[in-house]
Backbone bond lengths (Angstrom), bond angles and torsions (degrees), N, CA, C in turn:
res aa  C-N    CA-C-N  psi(-1)  N-CA   C-N-CA  omega(-1)  CA-C   N-CA-C  phi
1 M - - - 1.429 - - 1.452 109.04 -
2 S 1.229 124.17 131.99 1.409 128.14 179.40 1.567 106.49 -132.21
3 S 1.265 118.54 114.29 1.350 124.85 177.61 1.551 113.41 -139.50
4 T 1.248 114.75 134.10 1.410 120.99 176.23 1.448 114.61 -118.07
5 M 1.260 118.09 130.00 1.449 126.48 -173.13 1.548 110.78 -110.27
6 T 1.285 117.53 123.01 1.533 116.28 173.99 1.398 107.28 -103.86
7 I 1.345 116.33 135.20 1.475 121.64 -175.96 1.523 105.62 -100.94
8 K 1.342 116.83 130.39 1.435 121.19 176.47 1.507 108.97 -122.15
9 G 1.284 119.72 161.80 1.451 123.99 173.51 1.602 108.67 96.44
10 F 1.301 117.76 11.51 1.444 118.74 176.28 1.532 115.03 -95.73
11 E 1.282 117.50 -2.09 1.416 119.31 -174.30 1.571 114.11 -60.39
12 E 1.356 116.37 -35.29 1.437 118.34 179.29 1.636 113.38 -69.34
13 L 1.374 111.34 -37.65 1.412 116.68 172.98 1.500 114.01 -66.19
14 E 1.229 116.44 -46.50 1.442 122.63 176.91 1.505 111.02 -56.13
15 A 1.353 119.31 -45.28 1.473 121.15 178.03 1.453 112.67 -59.62
16 K 1.332 116.25 -43.34 1.576 122.20 175.41 1.535 108.24 -58.93
17 L 1.335 117.17 -46.46 1.405 120.08 -177.58 1.505 113.69 -63.04
18 R 1.271 115.73 -41.69 1.420 121.95 178.41 1.574 114.94 -68.44
19 K 1.307 116.23 -29.93 1.492 122.16 173.34 1.486 111.97 -67.83
20 K 1.304 116.21 -38.37 1.390 123.46 -171.05 1.534 109.72 -87.35
21 F 1.343 118.72 -40.53 1.548 122.18 -171.73 1.488 115.08 -125.02
22 S 1.254 115.45 166.06 1.378 122.29 175.09 1.505 112.75 -70.27
23 E 1.386 116.54 163.80 1.469 117.57 -174.45 1.580 107.97 -68.61
24 V 1.236 117.63 -32.00 1.505 120.00 178.51 1.561 108.69 -62.65
25 R 1.321 116.14 -46.48 1.492 123.63 179.28 1.550 107.59 -64.74
26 V 1.263 118.95 -47.36 1.464 118.42 -179.74 1.561 113.64 -57.65
27 K 1.358 115.97 -37.64 1.441 119.26 179.33 1.562 105.97 -70.50
28 S 1.317 118.68 -39.22 1.542 119.07 178.42 1.612 109.14 -64.28
29 I 1.181 118.36 -42.75 1.498 122.44 176.87 1.549 110.66 -58.18
30 E 1.433 113.61 -49.87 1.483 117.03 -178.68 1.601 111.12 -61.60
31 G 1.281 108.91 -41.11 1.508 112.77 178.25 1.537 112.90 -57.44
32 K 1.307 108.97 -49.48 1.560 113.02 -179.26 1.549 113.21 -58.83
33 A 1.319 113.08 -44.13 1.457 118.65 175.83 1.554 114.91 -58.94
34 L 1.427 116.02 -39.42 1.376 117.60 178.71 1.539 113.24 -74.79
35 R 1.314 115.60 -32.66 1.470 116.78 175.68 1.480 115.39 -71.61
36 K 1.316 118.34 -30.56 1.422 118.63 174.78 1.590 110.03 -73.88
37 A 1.235 120.80 -40.12 1.385 122.48 173.17 1.581 113.74 -62.00
38 A 1.308 114.88 -39.45 1.532 121.82 172.76 1.521 110.78 -55.70
39 D 1.428 110.24 -50.83 1.554 115.11 177.98 1.397 112.74 -47.52
40 E 1.354 116.50 -49.58 1.450 121.76 -177.83 1.516 110.61 -63.86
41 A 1.299 117.38 -41.85 1.454 119.73 -179.00 1.544 110.79 -66.87
42 V 1.233 115.80 -31.29 1.553 120.71 179.89 1.515 107.31 -67.29
43 V 1.302 117.23 -43.89 1.499 119.75 179.77 1.642 107.77 -64.28
44 D 1.321 111.33 -44.95 1.570 110.11 179.82 1.513 110.27 -67.27
45 L 1.278 125.50 -31.16 1.432 124.75 178.97 1.480 110.84 -68.70
46 K 1.314 115.48 -44.43 1.434 119.65 177.27 1.559 113.08 -56.76
47 S 1.320 113.06 -38.09 1.433 115.92 178.54 1.441 111.55 -71.56
48 T 1.241 119.70 -35.13 1.532 123.98 176.53 1.545 107.34 -64.78
49 L 1.276 117.69 -47.81 1.486 121.35 -173.66 1.585 109.80 -72.90
50 S 1.337 119.72 -23.00 1.423 120.95 -179.28 1.631 107.51 -70.37
51 Q 1.291 117.31 -17.07 1.474 119.55 -179.58 1.616 111.56 -67.69
52 F 1.332 113.18 -28.83 1.477 111.95 -177.36 1.478 115.63 -135.82
53 A 1.440 116.04 12.87 1.457 118.87 173.10 1.448 115.17 -69.37
54 N 1.403 114.93 138.81 1.443 118.91 178.57 1.486 109.03 -83.87
55 S 1.314 116.18 -26.56 1.524 123.56 175.89 1.462 109.32 -137.82
56 G 1.350 113.91 168.17 1.480 118.23 -179.20 1.495 111.20 -74.03
57 D 1.263 120.30 -14.29 1.467 121.98 -176.69 1.414 113.87 -57.56
58 T 1.278 124.64 -40.22 1.491 123.53 -179.03 1.455 106.72 -67.52
59 V 1.316 120.39 -46.72 1.432 125.18 -178.51 1.576 113.40 -61.37
60 E 1.328 115.72 -50.51 1.465 121.77 -176.45 1.576 107.72 -71.63
61 G 1.298 120.22 -17.55 1.499 119.06 -177.00 1.521 111.60 -83.09
62 V 1.392 119.17 -5.33 1.468 120.70 -179.11 1.497 110.91 -72.68
63 V 1.271 120.09 126.53 1.454 126.90 173.77 1.536 111.85 -145.56
64 H 1.299 113.03 172.36 1.514 116.57 172.63 1.551 106.18 -123.13
65 G 1.298 109.33 152.47 1.530 115.07 -178.73 1.496 109.53 -90.77
66 S 1.240 111.69 -165.70 1.518 121.89 178.89 1.426 110.15 -82.80
67 V 1.380 119.83 159.49 1.423 125.47 176.23 1.586 104.35 -69.41
68 S 1.413 112.14 127.84 1.531 115.18 170.29 1.455 111.57 -119.44
69 R 1.221 116.44 149.06 1.441 126.25 -179.28 1.557 109.07 -117.93
70 A 1.278 123.27 15.45 1.424 125.45 -179.75 1.485 112.03 -57.04
71 S 1.376 116.26 -38.43 1.441 117.65 179.36 1.578 117.72 -74.06
72 G 1.280 113.51 -9.00 1.455 120.12 -174.80 1.490 110.60 108.14
73 Y 1.327 116.90 -19.02 1.464 126.33 -170.85 1.547 104.58 -123.23
74 P 1.315 115.94 145.62 1.479 115.41 172.83 1.486 117.04 -70.73
75 M 1.247 121.84 125.75 1.435 123.48 -179.33 1.543 113.99 -138.21
76 V 1.311 117.87 154.63 1.421 122.73 175.78 1.476 109.55 -131.46
77 K 1.359 119.02 139.55 1.492 122.18 -176.75 1.618 103.91 -100.16
78 I 1.311 111.09 142.81 1.459 116.76 171.67 1.502 107.60 -121.39
79 G 1.156 120.22 127.47 1.492 124.46 -178.13 1.514 117.09 -168.26
80 N 1.313 116.60 -150.71 1.398 119.57 -175.84 1.654 107.08 -102.37
81 N 1.261 112.70 144.48 1.583 113.93 -176.99 1.506 113.13 -87.50
82 G 1.391 114.81 15.10 1.461 118.09 173.54 1.533 113.55 -79.43
83 R 1.330 114.71 -144.12 1.391 116.05 -177.81 1.557 118.04 -75.48
84 H 1.355 109.13 -18.68 1.463 116.72 179.80 1.524 109.70 -127.08
85 W 1.379 115.05 143.76 1.451 120.50 177.94 1.591 108.41 -76.48
86 R 1.323 113.60 -32.40 1.504 113.75 -177.39 1.511 111.63 -61.88
87 L 1.312 113.23 135.51 1.486 114.61 170.97 1.541 110.07 -83.51
88 V 1.360 115.55 128.16 1.438 120.58 -179.56 1.482 107.00 -126.32
89 H 1.318 119.17 118.25 1.413 122.86 172.70 1.428 108.69 -143.15
90 L 1.359 111.74 108.74 1.536 119.22 -168.93 1.599 106.34 -69.55
91 E 1.292 118.73 -32.39 1.424 121.11 -175.45 1.616 110.89 -65.77
92 N 1.250 114.99 -21.00 1.426 118.06 -175.53 1.617 106.18 -70.59
93 N 1.278 120.75 -27.98 1.509 122.01 -179.21 1.551 107.93 -106.59
94 G 1.330 120.07 1.46 1.502 116.77 -177.95 1.444 109.28 83.45
95 F 1.313 117.01 -172.35 1.440 122.82 176.67 1.469 109.26 -152.50
96 V 1.388 116.39 169.67 1.477 120.49 179.74 1.510 106.31 -121.47
97 R 1.307 118.56 127.86 1.399 115.00 169.54 1.575 109.35 -136.46
98 H 1.324 117.90 135.83 1.391 124.53 -176.02 1.609 108.87 52.14
99 N 1.361 110.83 48.69 1.471 116.79 175.20 1.549 113.43 63.75
100 K 1.326 121.18 14.71 1.460 119.68 178.46 1.511 105.53 -121.14
101 S 1.280 117.05 137.10 1.469 124.40 178.31 1.543 110.49 -84.49
102 Y 1.321 114.27 139.39 1.509 121.79 171.37 1.495 110.27 -125.02
103 R 1.277 114.13 137.80 1.431 119.83 177.28 1.489 106.89 -125.28
104 Y 1.392 111.03 147.72 1.526 116.68 172.41 1.530 106.15 -97.62
105 R 1.378 111.06 169.72 1.378 116.55 177.90 1.535 115.69 -63.74
106 S 1.307 116.62 -19.65 1.504 125.41 178.66 1.474 109.13 -85.00
107 F 1.318 121.36 5.74 1.530 121.68 -172.62 1.506 106.15 -51.02
108 G 1.360 114.62 129.76 1.421 123.59 172.73 1.543 117.10 77.36
109 A 1.346 114.51 7.53 1.495 117.70 -174.08 1.510 113.80 -57.68
110 L 1.470 114.19 -40.27 1.487 117.80 -174.08 1.577 107.18 -69.69
111 Q 1.391 115.67 -36.56 1.464 115.75 -176.42 1.522 107.71 -72.84
112 K 1.351 121.63 -31.12 1.453 122.04 175.38 1.468 114.36 -70.07
113 F 1.352 113.21 -32.59 1.536 120.78 174.11 1.511 108.82 -66.62
114 S 1.288 120.18 -46.99 1.488 123.29 -178.10 1.458 110.56 -62.58
115 H 1.292 118.48 -39.03 1.487 125.88 -176.61 1.614 107.07 -65.59
116 K 1.395 114.18 -54.20 1.469 120.22 -175.14 1.508 107.54 -68.05
117 Q 1.323 121.05 -35.29 1.526 122.00 -173.49 1.506 110.54 -72.96
118 G 1.289 122.77 -24.45 1.486 120.68 -179.00 1.528 107.96 -52.86
119 K 1.249 116.83 -63.06 1.590 125.49 -178.33 1.592 110.45 -51.30
120 K 1.256 110.26 -48.42 1.516 117.02 -174.76 1.509 111.31 -67.69
121 F 1.278 113.47 -41.32 1.573 115.78 178.10 1.470 109.62 -62.63
122 V 1.319 118.04 -43.63 1.489 119.27 -173.73 1.570 106.88 -67.88
123 E 1.339 115.48 -42.61 1.495 116.02 -179.85 1.486 113.25 -63.77
124 S 1.348 116.86 -37.50 1.505 118.27 -178.99 1.553 111.96 -72.65
125 A 1.315 113.62 -36.80 1.570 117.80 178.13 1.631 104.68 -66.82
126 Q 1.273 121.98 -47.71 1.450 125.82 175.93 1.505 113.75 -53.07
127 K 1.352 116.75 -49.62 1.442 123.00 178.56 1.558 111.46 -57.49
128 E 1.425 114.18 -40.82 1.434 117.80 -176.80 1.486 110.60 -70.84
129 L 1.398 115.85 -39.18 1.466 123.09 179.76 1.644 111.21 -60.11
130 K 1.373 109.45 -38.93 1.494 113.56 179.41 1.514 110.89 -73.71
131 E 1.276 120.93 -34.00 1.434 123.58 176.05 1.491 107.92 -64.56
132 L 1.293 118.45 -44.06 1.482 119.92 -178.27 1.466 114.19 -73.01
133 L 1.313 120.04 -20.68 1.431 127.56 172.42 1.543 116.39 -65.70
134 K 1.397 112.96 -27.01 1.465 118.87 -176.56 1.535 112.20 -65.50
């Protein structure tokens, strides 16, 4: 699963932060808010994956990385701590054998997670930024 989420609506909060703090402090505050939101997303993703994991390895392997600004915007990756960041779970989308499609009860669970998580992640990050502004 590869999904990128762009967060909008932070301009007002960012402007307030920049008025109150130095650029270094603003980056630190943004990073803290993103890490906290990512911590919550990891817990939610582990819960989603536990519905259809054959072993605990898939679930236990879910982590988030550090906040990166390489793209010009702060971002954090959520994925598997193995060789690849991308979460790949073939059972999530079912499979085809002898021209017949098979679906598991967990069909589409990762897509549903990603869709629901978008709004929750934004709300969590905004809440944390507002707390740190006080």
